[in-house]
C-alpha positions as CSV (number, residue, x, y, z in Angstrom):
1,M,69.3,84.7,95.5
2,E,69.7,86.8,98.6
3,V,68.6,84.9,101.7
4,Q,66.8,86.8,104.5
5,T,67.8,85.6,107.9
6,Q,65.5,85.9,110.9
7,V,67.0,88.5,113.3
8,T,67.8,87.0,116.7
9,S,69.9,88.2,119.6
10,W,71.8,85.7,121.6
11,P,72.9,86.4,125.2
12,A,76.5,85.4,124.7
13,S,79.9,86.9,123.8
14,F,80.7,83.8,121.6
15,H,84.2,83.6,123.1
16,P,84.9,79.9,123.9
17,D,84.0,80.5,127.6
18,S,80.6,82.0,126.9
19,D,77.1,80.5,127.1
20,A,77.4,77.1,125.3
21,T,73.8,76.9,124.4
22,S,73.9,80.3,122.6
23,V,77.2,79.4,120.9
24,Q,75.7,76.2,119.5
25,A,72.4,77.9,118.5
26,M,74.4,80.5,116.6
27,R,76.5,77.9,114.8
28,E,73.4,75.9,113.8
29,A,71.7,79.0,112.5
30,F,74.8,79.9,110.5
31,I,75.0,76.5,109.0
32,T,71.3,76.6,108.1
33,S,71.7,79.9,106.5
34,R,74.7,78.8,104.5
35,R,72.8,75.5,103.5
36,T,69.9,77.6,102.2
37,Q,72.2,79.9,100.2
38,G,74.3,77.0,98.9
39,S,71.2,75.0,97.7
40,K,69.8,78.0,95.9
41,S,73.2,78.6,94.2
42,L,73.4,75.0,93.0
43,K,69.8,75.1,91.7
44,V,70.8,78.1,89.6
45,S,73.9,76.4,88.4
46,A,71.9,73.2,87.5
47,T,69.5,75.3,85.4
48,V,72.2,77.4,83.7
49,A,75.0,74.8,83.3
50,P,73.4,71.3,83.9
51,D,76.4,69.3,82.6
52,A,79.0,71.1,84.8
53,T,76.7,70.9,87.8
54,R,76.1,67.2,87.2
55,E,79.8,66.6,87.0
56,A,80.3,68.6,90.2
57,V,77.9,66.6,92.3
58,Q,78.9,63.2,90.9
59,N,82.7,63.5,91.6
60,G,82.5,61.7,94.9
61,I,82.3,64.7,97.1
62,L,79.0,63.7,98.6
63,D,80.5,60.4,99.7
64,L,83.5,62.2,101.1
65,L,81.2,64.6,103.0
66,S,79.3,61.8,104.6
67,G,82.4,61.3,106.8
68,H,82.7,65.0,107.6
69,G,81.6,66.3,111.0
70,D,78.9,68.5,109.4
71,G,78.0,66.0,106.7
72,E,77.0,67.7,103.4
73,D,76.9,71.0,105.3
74,G,80.7,70.9,105.2
75,L,80.4,72.0,101.6
76,Y,78.3,75.0,102.4
77,V,80.7,76.4,105.0
78,D,83.8,75.8,102.9
79,P,85.6,79.0,102.0
80,V,86.1,78.1,98.3
81,F,82.5,77.1,97.7
82,T,81.4,80.2,99.7
83,A,83.5,82.5,97.5
84,W,82.1,81.0,94.4
85,M,78.6,81.3,95.7
86,N,79.1,85.0,96.6
87,F,80.5,85.8,93.1
88,L,77.5,84.0,91.5
89,G,75.1,85.8,93.8
90,R,76.4,89.2,92.9
91,A,76.3,88.4,89.2
92,F,72.7,87.1,89.6
93,A,71.8,90.4,91.5
94,R,73.1,92.4,88.6
95,G,71.4,90.3,86.0
96,D,74.8,89.7,84.3
97,E,73.9,86.6,82.2
98,K,77.5,86.2,80.8
99,E,79.0,86.3,84.3
100,I,76.3,83.9,85.7
101,M,77.2,81.4,82.9
102,F,80.9,81.8,83.7
103,H,80.5,81.0,87.4
104,C,78.0,78.2,86.8
105,E,80.4,76.5,84.3
106,N,83.1,76.7,86.9
107,V,81.2,74.8,89.5
108,A,82.8,71.4,88.7
109,Q,86.3,72.8,89.2
110,V,85.2,74.5,92.4
111,M,83.8,71.2,93.8
112,A,86.9,69.3,92.7
113,R,89.1,71.7,94.7
114,V,86.9,71.5,97.8
115,K,87.0,67.7,97.5
116,G,90.7,67.6,97.2
117,R,91.4,69.7,100.3
118,L,88.8,67.8,102.4
119,A,90.4,64.5,101.2
120,G,93.8,65.6,102.4
121,E,95.3,66.1,99.0
122,D,96.8,69.6,99.6
123,R,100.6,69.5,100.1
124,H,100.5,70.9,103.7
125,Y,98.2,70.9,106.6
126,I,98.8,72.3,110.1
127,P,99.8,69.3,112.2
128,G,97.0,67.8,114.2
129,T,94.3,69.7,112.2
130,R,92.5,69.6,108.9
131,I,93.5,73.2,108.2
132,A,95.3,73.5,104.9
133,L,98.4,75.6,104.7
134,L,98.8,77.3,101.3
135,Q,101.2,79.7,99.6
136,D,101.2,79.5,95.8
137,D,98.2,77.3,95.1
138,F,95.2,79.4,96.3
139,D,91.9,78.8,94.6
140,P,91.2,81.5,92.0
141,Y,87.9,82.5,93.7
142,I,89.8,83.1,97.0
143,M,92.4,85.1,95.2
144,A,89.7,87.2,93.4
145,A,88.0,87.9,96.7
146,T,91.1,88.9,98.6
147,P,92.0,92.4,97.4
148,P,92.6,94.9,98.8
149,S,93.9,92.8,101.7
150,Y,96.5,91.4,99.4
151,D,97.0,91.6,95.6
152,F,98.0,88.3,94.0
153,E,98.4,89.7,90.5
154,P,102.2,90.4,90.8
155,L,102.8,86.9,91.9
156,L,100.7,85.4,89.1
157,T,102.7,87.4,86.5
158,S,106.2,86.8,88.0
159,E,108.3,83.8,87.4
160,K,110.0,84.3,90.8
161,G,106.8,84.2,92.8
162,L,107.5,84.2,96.5
163,N,111.0,82.6,96.2
164,G,113.4,84.6,98.3
165,Y,110.7,85.8,100.7
166,G,110.5,84.5,104.2
167,H,111.2,80.8,105.1
168,P,110.1,77.6,103.5
169,L,106.4,76.6,103.8
170,A,107.5,73.3,105.5
171,L,109.0,75.4,108.3
172,Q,105.9,77.5,108.6
173,K,103.9,74.3,109.0
174,E,106.1,73.3,111.9
175,L,105.9,76.7,113.5
176,L,102.1,76.7,113.2
177,G,102.0,73.2,114.7
178,L,103.8,74.4,117.7
179,A,101.5,77.4,118.0
180,F,98.4,75.2,117.9
181,E,99.9,72.9,120.5
182,N,100.4,75.9,122.8
183,I,96.8,77.1,122.2
184,A,95.5,73.7,123.0
185,K,97.4,73.6,126.3
186,A,96.4,77.1,127.3
187,W,92.7,77.0,126.2
188,P,91.5,73.7,124.6
189,E,88.1,75.2,123.8
190,L,89.7,78.0,121.9
191,R,91.7,75.5,119.8
192,T,88.4,73.7,119.0
193,Q,86.8,76.9,118.0
194,I,89.7,77.9,115.7
195,E,89.5,74.5,113.9
196,D,85.8,75.1,113.4
197,V,86.0,78.6,111.9
198,V,89.3,78.4,110.0
199,Q,89.8,76.1,107.0
200,I,92.7,77.6,105.2
201,V,95.8,79.5,106.4
202,G,97.8,81.3,103.8
203,Y,101.5,82.2,104.4
204,L,102.4,85.3,102.4
205,P,105.9,86.4,103.5
206,N,106.0,89.5,101.4
207,A,102.8,90.9,102.9
208,T,102.9,94.1,104.8
209,F,100.6,92.8,107.6
210,R,101.2,90.5,110.5
211,S,97.9,88.8,109.8
212,C,94.7,89.5,107.9
213,S,91.2,88.2,107.2
214,A,87.9,89.5,105.9
215,A,84.3,88.5,105.7
216,R,84.4,88.3,101.9
217,Y,86.8,85.3,102.1
218,A,85.6,84.0,105.5
219,G,87.3,80.8,106.6
220,V,90.7,81.9,105.3
221,V,93.4,83.5,107.4
222,Y,96.5,85.1,105.9
223,L,99.8,85.4,107.8
224,G,102.7,87.6,106.9
225,N,106.3,87.2,108.0
226,L,106.4,89.8,110.8
227,D,105.9,87.6,113.8
228,E,109.1,87.0,115.7
229,R,108.2,84.3,118.1
230,I,105.9,81.3,118.4
231,L,103.9,83.4,120.9
232,D,103.4,86.0,118.3
233,I,102.1,83.4,115.8
234,E,99.7,82.3,118.5
235,E,98.5,85.8,118.9
236,S,97.9,86.2,115.2
237,I,96.0,83.0,114.9
238,V,93.8,83.8,117.9
239,H,93.3,87.4,116.6
240,E,92.0,86.3,113.2
241,A,90.0,83.4,114.5
242,G,88.1,85.9,116.7
243,H,87.2,87.9,113.5
244,Q,86.0,84.7,111.9
245,V,83.5,84.2,114.7
246,L,82.1,87.7,114.2
247,Y,81.9,87.2,110.4
248,R,79.6,84.3,111.1
249,L,77.6,86.2,113.6
250,G,77.4,89.2,111.3
251,E,75.8,87.0,108.5
252,L,72.9,86.3,110.9
253,V,72.3,89.5,112.8
254,P,73.6,93.1,112.5
255,L,76.2,94.2,115.0
256,V,75.6,97.9,114.4
257,Q,72.6,99.8,113.2
258,E,72.1,99.9,109.5
259,D,72.5,103.7,109.4
260,A,75.6,103.8,111.7
261,P,78.2,106.2,110.4
262,K,81.0,104.6,108.4
263,T,83.5,107.3,109.2
264,D,86.6,106.6,111.2
265,D,85.4,108.5,114.3
266,Y,87.0,106.3,116.9
267,T,90.7,106.1,118.0
268,L,91.5,102.5,119.1
269,P,92.9,102.7,122.7
270,W,95.2,99.7,122.0
271,S,97.0,101.1,118.9
272,G,95.9,104.6,118.1
273,S,94.5,103.5,114.7
274,K,91.3,105.0,113.5
275,R,88.1,102.9,113.0
276,D,84.4,103.3,112.5
277,L,82.0,101.8,115.0
278,F,81.9,98.5,113.3
279,G,85.7,98.2,113.2
280,F,85.9,99.4,116.8
281,L,83.5,96.7,117.9
282,H,85.5,94.1,116.1
283,A,88.7,95.3,117.7
284,F,87.2,95.3,121.1
285,Y,86.0,91.7,120.6
286,I,89.5,90.6,119.5
287,Y,91.4,92.3,122.3
288,T,89.2,91.0,125.0
289,L,89.7,87.5,123.6
290,L,93.5,88.1,123.6
291,T,93.4,89.3,127.2
292,K,91.7,86.0,128.1
293,Y,94.1,84.0,126.0
294,F,97.3,85.6,127.4
295,W,96.0,85.2,130.9
296,R,95.5,81.5,130.3
297,R,98.8,81.2,128.3
298,A,100.7,82.6,131.3
299,A,100.0,79.5,133.3
300,I,101.6,76.9,130.9
301,N,105.1,78.2,130.4
302,E,107.1,79.7,133.2
303,S,109.7,81.3,130.9
304,E,106.9,83.3,129.2
305,H,104.8,83.9,132.2
306,K,105.9,87.5,132.8
307,D,105.5,88.4,129.1
308,C,102.0,86.9,128.9
309,V,100.8,88.6,132.1
310,F,102.2,91.9,130.8
311,R,100.4,91.5,127.5
312,A,97.1,90.6,129.2
313,A,97.5,93.6,131.5
314,V,98.3,96.1,128.8
315,I,95.5,95.0,126.5
316,L,93.0,95.0,129.4
317,V,93.8,98.7,130.0
318,G,92.8,99.5,126.5
319,S,89.7,97.3,126.7
320,E,88.5,99.1,129.9
321,K,88.9,102.5,128.0
322,A,86.9,101.1,125.1
323,I,83.9,99.9,127.1
324,P,82.3,103.2,128.0
325,M,83.1,104.6,124.5
326,L,81.2,101.7,122.9
327,L,78.3,101.6,125.4
328,K,77.4,105.3,124.9
329,D,77.1,104.8,121.1
330,D,73.4,104.4,120.2
331,N,74.4,102.9,116.9
332,L,75.2,99.5,118.4
333,S,72.6,96.9,117.5
334,P,71.0,94.8,120.3
335,Q,73.5,92.0,119.6
336,G,76.4,94.4,119.4
337,R,75.5,95.9,122.8
338,T,75.0,92.4,124.3
339,L,78.6,91.5,123.2
340,V,80.0,94.6,124.8
341,E,78.1,94.2,128.0
342,A,79.1,90.5,128.3
343,L,82.7,91.1,127.6
344,A,82.8,94.1,130.0
345,K,81.7,91.7,132.8
346,D,84.4,89.3,131.8
347,M,87.1,92.0,132.0
348,E,85.8,93.1,135.4
349,V,86.2,89.5,136.6
350,L,89.7,89.2,135.2
351,R,91.0,92.6,136.5
352,P,91.8,91.5,140.2
353,D,93.6,88.3,139.1
354,I,95.7,90.1,136.5
355,D,96.5,92.9,138.9
356,S,97.6,90.4,141.6
357,A,99.8,88.5,139.1
358,W,101.5,91.6,137.9
359,S,102.1,92.9,141.4
360,K,103.8,89.6,142.3
361,I,106.0,89.9,139.2
362,A,106.9,93.5,140.0
363,K,107.8,92.6,143.6
364,S,110.0,89.6,142.5
365,H,112.0,91.9,140.2
366,G,112.6,94.4,142.9
């Protein structure tokens, strides 16, 4: 069931301000790849569990998807369907007939959950978006794919659940609504990109992280309870959305060479954390995106102007240290090197403006 994707390298960074033609081409290639994988998975399901599959496709979801921006392809990029598809694919690769049957018989429930969310039946959505906000009603396939990022098992076996942690989900919804409004004001194209790559946000107030995501549950972003301001929430959303873009790109082309070391040989200049080349490249991609975001964000709110310029300037210093470290590593793939080179040029363009803005702030404060 594994789908081979034609290797291509696009001349873009895939940030919202990069080459629009390449961004669209990558998106179309991603959807085509997912459509191929999804169709193969449904064919397997129809063979193994015909009744469940018939129920799945006759529940009205196809009519619902006809009004979706991507049509039926909206199913294939859905995180719940994708998680189901991945579990089925791994079982198929192992030849585990019992597990294959289990997943195929679950297809009707999976499709019903996808349909419910797309139809607006979840309890909370981030205002002005179709992004569902969840806490205690995650799909079982998403929960199964999440560890080690977060372990849902203690919650599933506890009567208390998340009661007593954090603030009510309704308040988190309002906070996220404000964060998305600010993102739209600062960088409208970024807001559009976020809504394309993120379908579910989970609020997990007992988590030990600020935010988290992973390719194995792509389309889902988890937020902890460590952000102290709306601006911090914006940062977390932008951070994880950037990862989502790279998850998509990484399904199509390698970002590092296949035999690249997986040892944590790099010290991130922004945090001091240790990463392998792949993780370092991801971090560089995110921090250059955040530099651009905070620079734009500084222009929309006078009271937060200084803070945003400072954040942009500090992150830029780390990015400039990272550039030569990445470019001298021969284990970058052609696409990975293209990303670094494109973003290095973007940082070079930003440097004089950020320096000038910070100089003015320093002078005004004596």
